[in-house]
C-alpha positions in Angstrom: -18.2 -29.1 22.4 -16.5 -25.8 21.2 -18.2 -22.8 19.9 -17.1 -23.5 16.3 -17.3 -27.3 16.4 -18.6 -28.7 13.1 -18.4 -25.4 11.2 -16.0 -24.4 8.5 -13.9 -22.6 11.1 -13.3 -25.8 13.0 -11.9 -27.6 9.9 -8.3 -27.1 8.9 -7.9 -24.9 5.7 -7.5 -26.6 2.4 -5.8 -25.5 -0.9 -8.4 -24.3 -3.4 -6.4 -25.9 -6.3 -5.5 -29.4 -5.2 -7.8 -29.7 -2.1 -4.9 -30.9 0.1 -4.4 -29.5 3.5 -2.6 -26.2 3.3 0.3 -27.5 5.4 0.8 -30.4 2.9 0.1 -28.5 -0.3 2.9 -28.1 -2.9 1.1 -25.8 -5.3 3.0 -22.6 -6.3 1.6 -19.5 -4.6 -0.7 -17.4 -6.7 0.8 -14.4 -8.5 0.2 -11.0 -7.0 -1.6 -8.8 -9.5 -1.0 -5.1 -8.9 -2.8 -2.1 -10.3 -0.7 -0.4 -12.9 0.6 3.1 -11.9 -0.7 4.6 -15.1 -4.3 3.7 -14.0 -4.0 5.4 -10.6 -4.9 9.1 -10.1 -3.0 10.4 -7.1 -3.7 13.6 -5.2 -0.9 15.4 -3.4 -1.9 17.9 -0.7 0.0 19.9 1.9 -1.7 19.7 5.4 -0.9 21.4 8.7 -0.7 19.4 11.8 -0.6 20.4 15.4 2.1 23.0 16.3 2.1 24.3 12.7 4.0 21.3 11.3 3.6 20.7 7.6 2.9 17.2 6.1 2.6 16.3 2.4 -0.1 13.7 2.0 -0.5 11.4 -1.0 -4.0 9.9 -1.5 -5.5 7.8 -4.3 -3.2 4.8 -4.2 -4.8 1.4 -5.0 -5.2 -0.9 -2.0 -2.9 -3.5 -3.7 0.0 -1.0 -3.9 3.2 -2.0 -2.1 3.0 1.1 0.2 6.3 0.4 2.1 8.5 0.1 -0.9 7.0 3.2 -2.6 7.3 5.2 0.7 11.0 4.1 0.9 11.7 5.4 -2.6 9.9 8.7 -1.9 11.7 9.3 1.4 15.1 8.7 -0.2 14.3 11.1 -3.0 13.0 13.9 -0.7 15.4 13.3 2.2 12.5 13.4 4.6 10.8 11.1 7.1 7.4 9.6 6.4 4.8 7.0 7.3 1.9 5.0 5.9 -1.5 5.9 7.4 -4.1 3.5 6.1 -4.0 3.9 2.3 -2.3 7.3 2.4 1.4 8.2 2.5 2.6 11.1 4.6 6.0 12.8 4.3 7.3 15.5 6.6 7.5 19.0 5.3 6.5 20.6 2.0 7.6 18.0 -0.5 5.0 18.6 -3.3 7.4 19.5 -6.1 9.9 16.6 -5.7 7.0 14.1 -5.1 5.2 15.2 -8.2 8.3 14.8 -10.3 9.2 11.4 -8.8 5.7 10.0 -9.1 5.4 11.1 -12.7 8.7 9.3 -13.4 7.3 6.2 -11.9 4.3 6.4 -14.2 1.6 7.7 -11.8 -0.9 10.4 -12.8 -0.6 13.2 -10.3 -2.8 16.2 -9.5 -1.6 18.7 -7.0 
């Protein structure tokens, strides 16, 4: 007898709508509801990293934000590299002015 035998973890997952096995379910996937940009207050800060490198950090994004597509837009606009670190976006260099303008165009509320 296994560790999870007879528990909910031992049973195959079922669709919450039609109660069929997930592998046999034909229900459409649920729609992804994202938080509107106008209801998010972003904070843009310039931080120094080791060796004196500057990084512009964007905080305050909702957890349901599509971080990768937003980062791709911002990197293209600034012409700089960047990464997603948890729920923050980091772009190389001092990019506060172009980021503020771009994020305001996208509908976000920004404080610098």
